C-alpha positions in Angstrom: -64.2 65.8 182.4 -62.2 67.6 180.6 -58.1 68.0 181.0 -56.3 70.5 182.2 -53.7 72.0 180.0 -51.3 74.2 181.5 -50.3 77.4 179.5 -46.6 78.3 179.7 -44.4 81.4 178.5 -40.3 80.9 178.3 -38.7 83.9 177.4 -34.9 83.9 176.3 -32.8 86.9 175.9 -30.8 87.2 173.3 -27.7 89.9 173.4 -26.0 91.6 170.3 -23.2 93.7 170.1 -21.4 95.1 166.8 -19.2 92.3 166.5 -21.3 89.3 167.7 -25.3 88.1 168.1 -26.8 85.2 170.1 -30.0 85.0 167.8 -29.6 82.1 165.5 -26.4 80.9 167.1 -25.4 77.4 168.8 -25.1 78.6 171.8 -28.1 77.7 174.6 -30.0 81.0 174.8 -30.6 81.9 179.1 -34.7 81.9 180.4 -35.7 85.0 181.9 -37.3 84.4 185.5 -41.2 85.2 184.7 -43.4 87.7 187.1 -47.1 85.6 186.9 -48.3 87.3 189.6 -50.0 90.9 188.3 -49.7 92.0 192.1 -45.4 92.2 191.9 -45.7 94.4 188.6 -49.0 96.2 189.5 -49.5 96.2 193.1 -53.4 96.8 194.0 -54.4 98.4 191.3 -56.5 95.8 189.0 -57.3 98.2 186.4 -53.1 96.8 185.7 -52.6 100.3 184.1 -49.7 101.8 185.9 -47.0 99.0 187.7 -46.8 100.8 190.5 -45.3 97.9 192.5 -42.4 97.3 189.8 -41.8 101.3 189.7 -41.1 101.4 193.4 -39.5 98.4 194.2 -36.4 97.2 193.2 -36.2 94.0 190.6 -34.0 92.1 192.8 -36.1 92.0 195.4 -39.4 91.7 193.7 -38.0 88.6 191.9 -37.6 86.8 195.6 -41.3 87.3 196.6 -43.7 84.5 196.3 -46.0 84.1 193.2 -49.3 83.1 193.3 -51.4 83.2 190.4 -54.5 81.6 191.3 -57.7 83.1 190.5 -56.4 85.7 189.6 -55.4 87.5 185.8 -51.8 86.3 185.7 -49.1 88.0 183.8 -45.6 87.1 182.1 -43.4 89.9 182.4 -39.5 89.1 181.8 -37.5 90.5 184.4 -33.3 91.2 184.1 -31.5 94.4 184.0 -28.4 95.2 182.1 -26.5 97.7 181.5 -25.8 98.4 177.5 -22.7 99.3 176.0 -22.3 101.8 173.3 -23.5 99.5 170.1 -25.0 96.9 172.5 -28.7 95.8 172.0 -30.7 92.9 173.7 -33.2 91.2 171.7 -36.1 89.4 174.4 -37.6 86.5 172.4 -41.1 85.2 174.1 -42.8 81.9 173.7 -45.9 81.0 174.3 -47.2 77.8 174.8 -49.4 75.1 176.3 -49.0 71.5 177.9 -51.1 69.2 179.0 -49.3 68.5 182.5 -46.9 71.1 184.1 -43.8 68.5 184.1 -44.0 68.7 179.8 -42.7 71.4 180.3 -38.9 70.9 180.7 -39.0 69.3 177.1 -40.6 72.9 175.5 -37.7 74.3 176.8 -35.4 72.2 175.8 -36.1 72.4 172.1 -36.5 76.0 172.4 -33.3 76.7 173.8 -31.8 74.4 170.9 -29.1 76.7 168.7 -31.2 78.1 165.5 -34.9 77.8 166.5 -35.3 81.2 167.3 -34.4 82.0 163.6 -36.1 79.1 162.3 -39.5 80.4 164.0 -38.5 84.0 163.0 -38.2 82.4 159.3 -41.5 80.7 159.2 -43.2 83.9 160.7 -41.8 85.4 157.8 -42.9 82.8 155.6 -46.6 82.9 156.6 -47.0 86.9 156.7 -45.8 86.9 153.4 -48.4 84.3 152.3 -51.4 86.0 153.8 -50.3 89.3 152.8 -49.4 88.1 149.1 -52.8 89.3 147.7 -51.7 93.1 148.1 -48.1 92.8 146.8 -47.2 96.5 146.1 -44.7 97.7 144.0 -44.0 101.1 143.6 -41.3 103.6 144.0 -42.4 104.0 147.7 -40.6 101.2 149.7 -42.6 103.0 152.7 -45.8 102.9 150.9 -45.5 99.2 149.9 -44.6 98.5 153.5 -47.8 100.6 154.7 -50.3 98.9 151.8 -48.9 95.7 153.2 -49.7 96.5 157.4 -52.7 98.2 156.6 -53.8 94.8 154.5 -52.6 92.5 157.3 -54.0 94.5 160.1 -57.8 94.4 158.8 -57.3 90.9 158.0 -56.5 90.1 161.3 -59.2 92.4 162.6 -62.1 91.2 160.2 -61.0 87.2 160.4 -59.8 85.5 157.1 -60.5 82.2 156.4 -57.2 80.4 155.8 -56.2 76.9 154.8 -53.2 76.1 156.3 -51.8 72.1 157.0 -52.1 69.5 154.6 -49.9 68.0 152.5 -47.8 70.5 150.2 -47.3 70.7 146.4 -49.8 68.6 145.1 -52.0 71.5 143.9 -54.9 69.7 146.0 -56.7 72.6 148.6 -59.7 70.6 149.2 -60.8 69.9 153.1 -62.7 66.8 151.9 -60.2 65.2 150.0 -57.2 66.4 152.3 -58.2 65.4 156.2 -55.3 67.4 157.5 -56.4 70.5 155.6 -58.0 72.7 158.0 -59.9 76.1 157.7 -58.6 78.8 160.3 -60.3 82.0 160.5 -57.2 84.6 161.8 -58.2 87.5 164.3 -56.7 88.7 166.4 -59.0 89.3 169.1 
């Protein structure tokens, strides 16, 4: 029998103003409540095209409702209300993961909430994206065109699926999956 895997979403709110930011800071970012029951957002609209319930019910009321994710498509809507002052912005960061059992999620929460975790993951993501798109590195008089070429390549790369080797020992120049058992070939797809 296949073991059950619990899929979870952690959403942090990072507030920024002109003078300070909690992105990458050592302060513990608060977790936002998650509305995973699609009925709380979409009501009886099973097409999930318009958030009927969300637009007609105050958020504070929705957050007090009992949720059920059994036998339906679940969602992961983070919920909060805030009035922004001039020059202030809000960044919402989402981490998606899976755990063998639901009680393991607390450990993941502690890791994600550590100061600098978000900034570190953003750096990792940028490094991976730069590596994936380095084949079309373009340098013209137009930064907009350069970015367009990179983005178009990335979009097509993810749609078509390109095999990429990840993992394994770094810096040895050996990129052979037969020699390096940690090296894996991944096919990148966005769908």
